[in-house]
N, C-alpha and C positions, 0 to 999 in steps of 0.2 A: 504494499500499500504506500502510496506517495501523495504528498499534498504540494502544491506549487502556487506561488502567488507572485505579482511585482507590485512595488510600492516606492514612489519617488526614487526611480534609478536601482533599486535595490532588489533582486531576486531573491525570494524565500524558499528552500526545498526541505520538505521533512520526508525522510523515507524509513520504512522498516528494514532493518538489515538481519539478514540469516547467517552473513558470513562468521565463520569462527577460526579461519587459517588466516596467517600472515598474508599467504598469496593471493587469497580470496578478498581479505581487506584493501590490500595494495590495487586490485584489480576494481574493486568497487569504487574506490577514490579516484583512481585514473579515469574510470568511465564517466563519472560525474565531472571531473576537470576536462575531459577532452569534448564532451557534449557542450561545455559552456564555453571552452576556446573556439570551438566551431561556430557557435552564436555569435561571440564577440568579433571574430575576424570576419564573420559575414554580415556584420553591420547592425548586430543587436545593441542598441545605445542603451546600455546599462553600467552602472559602476561597480557592482559587486555582486557576489552570490554568497548567502548565507546557509549553510546546510546544517540541518538538525537530524542526528540519527537517533531512530527508536529502536527499543527491543522489541520482542515480539508480542508484549504486552501494550505496546505504542506509548512506552515510558520514555522519555528523553534521556539518552545516556550519555551523549557526546554532539560536538558541533565543530565546525571549521568554516572558514570563509575564503574566498577567491576574489581578489580585486582585479576589475577590468585592466588596469595600469599594469598588472603583473604580466597579463597575456601579450600586452602591446609591447613590453620590455623584452619578454621571452622572444617573440616573434622578429623583434628588430635586431636582435643580438647582444641588446644591452645587459641582460642576465642570462645564465646558463639554464639549462634544465636541472641541474643540481641546486642552483640557487632559488629557482622557483619552486622547487619541492621543499626547499627549507622555510621559505616564507609559509607554505601552505601547511606545513608541518608544525610551525611557530603559531600558526593562528586556532590550533585545535583546543578544545576545552573538554575535559571528561569530567563527568559527573559522578556525584558520590556512589549512586547505585549503578556501577558498571557492569555490564554483561560481558561475557566471554569476547564479544566482538571488539571492545575497547580495551579489555586487558591485552588483546593480542597485538595492540597497537606499539607496543615495545620496539618493534623494528624502526618505527618512524623517529625514535630518539636518537638514532646514530647521527 
């Protein structure tokens, strides 16, 4: 299940994650970032994407955001893919009642 809205230049996405492995989590985040990137470079005039991850009970367990400026900087070569991922990783917040999904985010701390 996912919820999507846009307000004042910010896109809000909430989705239920069923991923429990590092590879699955990375793939999920990559999919969201890739779709957002495609929209931004395709002319979607928004400032940022704010993502809330929900557990199977639809309880918020974490969040992260992506700035459109990061996409522009990545595509122009001002920042590397690694720098982009570092910004994305730094933006995340893990809620107290973290599910397995968020416990497995340890690989993003590297």
